[in-house]
N, C-alpha and C positions, 0 to 999 in steps of 0.2 A: 504494500500500500504506500502511496506517495505521501510525503509529509504534508503537502497542502490539503489532502483529503483528511488526514488526521486532525489538522488544525481546524478545518471546517466543522467536523463532527464534534470535537471538544468544545469549540466556541458555541455551537448550537445547543449542546446540552447544558452548558453553563448558563446560558440565557434562559432557556426553557425550564430546566429543572431547579436551578438555584437562584433564579431571578437576578442574575448579575447584569448590571447595566452594560449595554453593548459598548458604550464609549470608554468603559473601564478595561475592556479586554484588549490588552497589548502584551507582546512577549515579555516585557520587563515587569509586568504586574506581579506583585507578591500575592500568592494565593490566599494567605491569611489576612494580611494587613490591608491590601488593596481590594481584594475581591470578597472578603468576608467568609471564606471557606473555613469552617472549623473542623475539629477532629471527628465529629459525628458525620459531617458531610463527606469526609474521606471514605467512610464505609459505603455510602451511597455511590460515590464516584467509582469505587472498586467494582461494584455490581454493574454499573453502567458501562465501564470499560470492558468487562467480560462479555456483556451482552452485545456491544457494538464491534468489538475487535477480537473477541474470542481469546483474550489474554487475561490470565489471573494475576492480580496484584496482591502482594502481601503487605501488611501494615509497615513492616520494617523497611520495605523497599521505598516507601513514600517519605521516609525520614529526610533524605537529602534533597527532596523536591521542594524548592522554595518559590520559584517563579513559574509563570505560565510556560515560558520557553523550556524550562527544565522538564516540565510535565509533557510537553509535546515531544521532546527528545527522548524521554523515558519510554513513551509509548512506541515511538518510531523504532528505537533500538530493541524493544521487546518483541516487535513483530518481524524484524529483519535479522 
């Protein structure tokens, strides 16, 4: 899967499922501080990632993910 497609899917579910304002979505955005994603949201995100990409994410794998770009790259690497 191309990275652009991953970005599109991730941005879409952030807007729809987590009600993140579209103008806040940029690669450098901090998931917690800028987008308001909390630890409970990460559980939901893991389920959405598995559903959309077929890739399972463990909680400890999310520890190093701080920005939206980190998140895009994590998904891209786990799929390729």
